[in-house]
Phi, psi and omega in degrees: 000149179289143179266011187283349184257002182268156177266150179294142180271149179289143178297147181239157175239150185275164177297325180295320180295319179296319178297323181294319179294318178298322180297321180291322176296323179295319178295322178296318179294325179297321178295322178297319178295323178297320179297321179295318180296323179295321179296318179296321180295326180294324180294322183281344179231084184294339183296332181248023185297315184295319182294314183288331178298320177295322178295320178298318180299319179295320179295320179295328178292333181287336183300311177298325180295317179297317179299319178296321179295317178297319178297319179296317179297316179297320179298315179297319182297322184275338186254327184284160178287167183297317181296320179294320178297323179295319180295327179273357181076028183257008178095171186265356176077205188295331184292335182256019184300137176293338178294342178267014182297330178284351174272356183098007181268145178262180177282179177299143182298139180210145177297343183269002183294124182257000182284345181260154176297150185301334185257020186296325180284327182296327185292347179256359184241324187250078181272349183268002180282146177296146178293145178086001180293139182286122181252025181298324180295319178296323180294324178293325179297325180288349178267004180287190180283173188296318182296321179293322179294320179299319178296320178297319181294320176300322178294319179293323176301320177294321177297324176304311184296317181296316181296322179293318178296321180295319181292332177284328181285317178257124186277070176251186182296122184274145181233113182288125187263143177280121183248103186296333181281341180264315181276094184293333182268122179249110184272138177281155180297150177294142178234032182288144172270116183265115178251110183272126176276310178198157176202156179214129178259002181272127176266106185261015175275125183284320182227142175228128186058247184235015183225154172295153184295338180296338181275359179252013188298336184270356181283145174292147182283137173264121177264103188265105184268122181238105171283140180214167180209154184295129177191175184296327185265004187299304183295317177300320181289321176295324178294316178297316179296320181300323182284349166278315182291340177301337182268359187256115179286159174051062180225136174242123187264117177259105181257113182250117186259134181272075174202164186285322186244156179288149178256109182297326179297321180291324176301314179296319181296312182296322180292326181294331180293331180085003179274136173304130187211163169225122180254121181229155173252137183212081183292147175295136176305140187300330183291345180260350188292331182268000179285147176230114358283149178277147179284070184290135177088350183289312179301324179296312182291324177297320178296320178294320177297321178294322177298316178298320180293318181295327180272000176053046182274121180235008180231109180147184183236134177261132177217133178265110183240109179293156184283348181253006178278165176243130189239134170277135182299337178294338179301319184291326175292327180288311185287341179292344179273000187299128177264320176232278178225123177252150180224156183198156182287152178240131182272160179065044178252112169050217190291321182283341184078006181199151173218129181179177182287155169258124187244133174227126180054040176079006181237142175284125183241342182193191183220148175250113180202138185280355179225096183273305174053039176076007181284132176290324180238082181280079182231162176274156182301330180273005187259016179205159175224151186231134174284130184293330178294320176292316182295329182295344179285351183243104184287350184248038176298135185204163172221096186293158176280072182228095187305132179091344184242014183298313181295315183299311184287329174296313181293329175293324183292342177255020172063034184293137174236154185302323184285354179267350185283134179252112179287133179239178181071050179055058181057041176060038177253351182242147176264115180251355178214139183239137179272066177283149181224139176262130179291126183275136178238167180291159179300132179291142181237129179241116179276110186211131180294138185296336181292344178266002180265042179253197185276012177288342177210178179279350188296326180300309180292321181297310181292331176294317178294321178296325177293320177297326179282347184079023183266315183210161180218160180256152179212156178250357187231345185251149176072185180267157181299145176291132179252143179241132183261148176210126183056038176079006181239137179277136178224150175301145184297334182296329182285330182274321189268350182292000000 
């Protein structure tokens, strides 16, 4: 869904930041109480009044200085960027708020964090070590005191720099490193429960485009993630999308449904298409259902990301494709070339009618979108694709339940930088995907007595299938009676079906 209709959220501060400010106020009040006690002592001992009076004056002079320092720290905290605050040791700001922990975000990075495995930093720095080497000594070093850990981290930062210089000198396979001091947002691993309804890895399509499928065997697989939810238009839109995907070779369709139980009709439908697929149910958590706007589609995509992680897939392309979008077949040929993250414009987005990158001299330099709202990456969910090998380097890939910011925070969780973006669609001059939307209507109701839903006509089977699809339902007590026309005249159904 487009994020162009959401309102910007107010900045938040974490509990840790509030405690830090309260602690500083307490220290300031303690100094004031010390000054009062000193004044009283001077009154009771006149012999030392002059000496202590000068000390009291000096202490009182310190109060404005302390207040000024606190004001300066608060000003820096509220105005500087998250990365700059991290570098100055002032915390990560609203992006690292503990209040966003239910969105999948972690606290500010710290050497004392015990939620991560002891060797999490080593796995991004020492790639030249032989496999199977015992790292017990390194794990013991991480259990030392804070000063020792700080020294270790400085050493690893230096190793980062050396490794980057070495990779530039020798033109070998590059490995993007996770830099905790640069990436202020630390995402926790996904903990979604993936419930699989049905899946098939067999491609039963004989021909795709103009070649047999055997000639496409060397292409990377596109993992096409489609969040969906029960409604009147669900099955028609999935059917329309499926007949686009039927032409795309080497594709695995991940259909994540927002409901508690599996839909047997959808299992049969997906299998009939012949496309390799995985059908899973991933209901939105109940605490988010009453929010306006609700984070629709997030639970679905999180479940798909968890499925990819569980299968340890590092070869292929990830793409989020909604069931109501319209796709040009050239899009799939474009995104299959993605090395890290590719981007392209999406049509029919909000006020501008388009959302996408601004490209100069073959490089993405900015973005065109009518709703920025402080997003670093103001793009639509259908406007980018990610290489799974690149994404696998980030163990804390996430998509928080934050309406309007799903794309931005997901791209931040994989450490995206502007120079890593690959513009597609003829340097982002062509529209290969459209954000089309079908207006949703209420479930259709047909008032028809159940005794006429037998094999005397086709209506019994037809209305039964429509009910399974969620398109229409029958009733004996609501609405007006179903009328059947013959020779241009309407007649009660009882006269035709009796």
